[in-house]
C-alpha positions as CSV (number, residue, x, y, z in Angstrom):
1,M,145.3,120.4,68.9
2,L,142.4,118.4,68.4
3,I,144.0,115.2,69.0
4,H,145.8,116.7,72.3
5,L,142.3,117.6,73.4
6,L,140.7,114.4,72.8
7,S,143.4,112.3,74.5
8,M,143.1,114.6,77.5
9,T,139.5,114.0,77.7
10,Y,140.1,110.3,77.4
11,I,142.6,110.4,80.3
12,I,140.2,112.4,82.4
13,N,137.4,109.9,81.8
14,I,139.7,107.0,82.7
15,D,140.6,108.8,86.0
16,I,136.8,109.0,86.6
17,N,135.9,105.7,85.8
18,I,138.6,104.3,88.2
19,E,137.5,106.5,91.0
20,F,133.9,105.6,90.4
21,N,134.7,101.9,90.3
22,E,136.5,102.2,93.6
23,R,133.7,103.9,95.3
24,F,131.2,101.6,94.0
25,K,133.3,98.4,95.2
26,K,133.4,100.1,99.0
27,E,129.6,100.4,98.8
28,T,129.0,97.1,97.7
29,V,131.5,95.3,99.8
């Protein structure tokens, strides 16, 4: 259960990071 929760949070964080990076690229370029 705990491992599942951690992996879910990890995956969500990756998605947020990818989206943030994409927005950052668009704003800088």
